[in-house]
C-alpha angles and dihedrals in degrees: 000000000000112000111253125225108270116256116249119254096022123120119266116264093251089055091050090049090056089052091049091051091051093048095049092044089057092053095044092053091053095043092052090064100034113124126234091263088074092062097057107124135228130171126253121218087264090060093249121132120251133177136198086251091063090054095044095048090050091050093050095047091045094052092056093045093049092048095048100035107023090163092064118072120224119228109194130179095236097044100040103115094191107034096195097041117129114269121247115258088261127011149142113256115207135186103182095198115009104193098033091167090058091047094053092051096047094252114144100224101098131102148184106245121197129171138172113222134190122188090347094307120116106228098171132029136183125180121182123186106197098192092049094045089227133131130187126188143164118247144087095319095052119107110270100208141035124254104209116230129221092279092071090197095310116126092203088064097039131111103217128191118212127197139165094044097147098095092089097200117155091241092051091050091050091048094050090048089054092048091051090050095047105036125078094230137354126217126194110195099161098234125090090195093055092043089058090045088053090056092046091049095044100241089112123045093208144343137212122209116191117209094350120193117218094250091050095061112014097096093043092048090054090052094049094046092049090055093049101254123144116251110190140177136215098298097042092261128122108299119259128185093253093060116114091220139028124204122184137176142053097313092039095125092056090052092049089052090054090053092051094050109095 
């Protein structure tokens, strides 16, 4: 994902990061006091779980973003009427609770994921995990270089996180079987955003996201790219939001090769 030229008249990235922080802070404050009734689940038409908390967090983040940056549309998972529609030239991408299934079961691996995107390239990312009390964001205080893990680019030594495995296609099953055979260890955390954070932070060597939606991965992609990690799509090229798979990390190319092998 080469960085595009910034559009004229839009706020600087550090100004947008301040807006993102304010918006997520608003949602985190509310979520910390939300009662159990907000985590009751129902199924969307796609078969995915959703809660009233997902909808409320999205509404609260969106209100702040619209008030502070009215010139930038917000594309959120719960309000997107056409999930696969082309993105606006610039937009906020929001997953209000990435890892809803974890959230509803009281597991801590879920996060609010917010990114700013221009021409399909995430330029800013913020991921906040309320139950972990942790926040990660791009910007001037982020690490500027990668500390290589024990895998040293070798898939056979890599700890790899896998998410989005519910598609069940024959090709996906073959791919995951190859990954399990080739990688040192697999981890299934149930949050694409936190898998990408794990790569960016170095506690995972790589991650695989099957059938990612833009709001699932945009913030995490921004974090990984800023730290110098490869983020690739189905053909081993730079990842784009229309790719059926995302692989990120030090041994990303080897994982992309496994996806391409049929």
